[in-house]
C-alpha positions as CSV (number, residue, x, y, z in Angstrom):
1,M,0.0,0.0,0.0
2,V,1.2,3.5,-0.8
3,A,0.4,4.8,2.7
4,E,2.8,2.2,4.2
5,A,5.5,3.1,1.7
6,A,5.2,6.7,2.7
7,N,5.3,5.6,6.4
8,L,1.8,7.2,7.0
9,S,-1.5,5.9,8.3
10,K,-4.1,5.2,5.7
11,H,-6.3,8.1,7.1
12,H,-3.4,10.6,7.1
13,F,-2.3,9.6,3.6
14,S,-5.8,9.9,2.3
15,K,-6.2,13.3,3.8
16,L,-2.9,14.6,2.4
17,F,-3.7,13.1,-1.0
18,K,-7.1,14.8,-1.2
19,K,-5.6,18.1,-0.1
20,H,-2.9,18.1,-2.9
21,V,-4.7,16.2,-5.7
22,G,-8.3,17.3,-4.9
23,T,-9.8,13.8,-4.7
24,T,-9.4,10.6,-2.6
25,P,-6.9,8.0,-3.7
26,Y,-9.8,5.6,-4.5
27,D,-11.6,8.1,-6.7
28,Y,-8.4,9.0,-8.4
29,Y,-7.7,5.3,-9.2
30,I,-11.3,4.8,-10.4
31,N,-11.1,7.9,-12.7
32,I,-7.9,6.5,-14.2
33,K,-9.5,3.2,-14.9
34,I,-12.6,4.9,-16.4
35,R,-10.4,7.0,-18.7
36,E,-8.5,3.8,-19.8
37,I,-11.7,2.1,-20.6
38,Q,-13.0,5.1,-22.5
39,E,-9.9,5.1,-24.6
40,R,-10.2,1.4,-25.3
41,L,-13.9,1.8,-26.3
42,K,-13.4,4.7,-28.7
43,P,-12.6,2.6,-31.7
44,L,-15.7,0.4,-30.9
45,L,-18.0,3.3,-30.5
46,T,-17.1,4.6,-34.0
47,L,-18.1,1.1,-35.3
48,V,-21.6,1.0,-33.7
49,P,-23.2,3.4,-36.2
50,D,-21.7,1.4,-39.1
51,I,-22.8,-1.9,-37.6
52,F,-26.3,-0.5,-37.1
53,M,-26.5,0.8,-40.6
54,G,-25.4,-2.5,-42.0
55,Y,-28.0,-4.3,-39.9
56,M,-30.7,-1.9,-41.2
57,R,-29.6,-2.5,-44.8
58,T,-29.8,-6.2,-44.2
59,V,-33.3,-6.0,-42.7
60,R,-34.5,-3.8,-45.6
61,F,-32.9,-6.1,-48.1
62,S,-34.5,-9.2,-46.5
63,R,-37.9,-7.6,-46.5
64,L,-37.6,-6.4,-50.0
65,N,-36.3,-9.8,-51.2
66,F,-39.2,-11.6,-49.4
67,K,-41.7,-9.3,-51.0
68,L,-40.2,-10.0,-54.5
69,L,-40.2,-13.7,-53.9
70,K,-43.8,-13.6,-52.6
71,R,-44.9,-11.7,-55.7
72,R,-43.1,-14.1,-58.1
73,Y,-44.7,-17.0,-56.3
74,K,-48.2,-15.5,-56.6
75,R,-47.6,-15.0,-60.3
76,G,-46.6,-18.6,-60.7
77,E,-43.0,-17.9,-61.6
78,L,-41.8,-20.1,-58.7
79,G,-42.8,-23.7,-58.3
80,V,-41.9,-24.0,-54.6
81,P,-44.1,-22.3,-51.9
82,I,-42.5,-19.8,-49.6
83,V,-42.6,-20.9,-46.0
């Protein structure tokens, strides 16, 4: 533990840390972890809209394709019923 390395009690170290840094050691550590996670997620967050648009295109294509197949079946152009 850092307090032991500084030869201070946990309470005194925490008090001094907060006085000089402006936050508790625990909150400081958590904020560092959050920033690291945000940096790691940035590339993924840019992909989300692309993935969503690809999904929507696929859904639209599937619906369109199904409508076309259904129309062709009704006209008798297909010999196999659509399930």
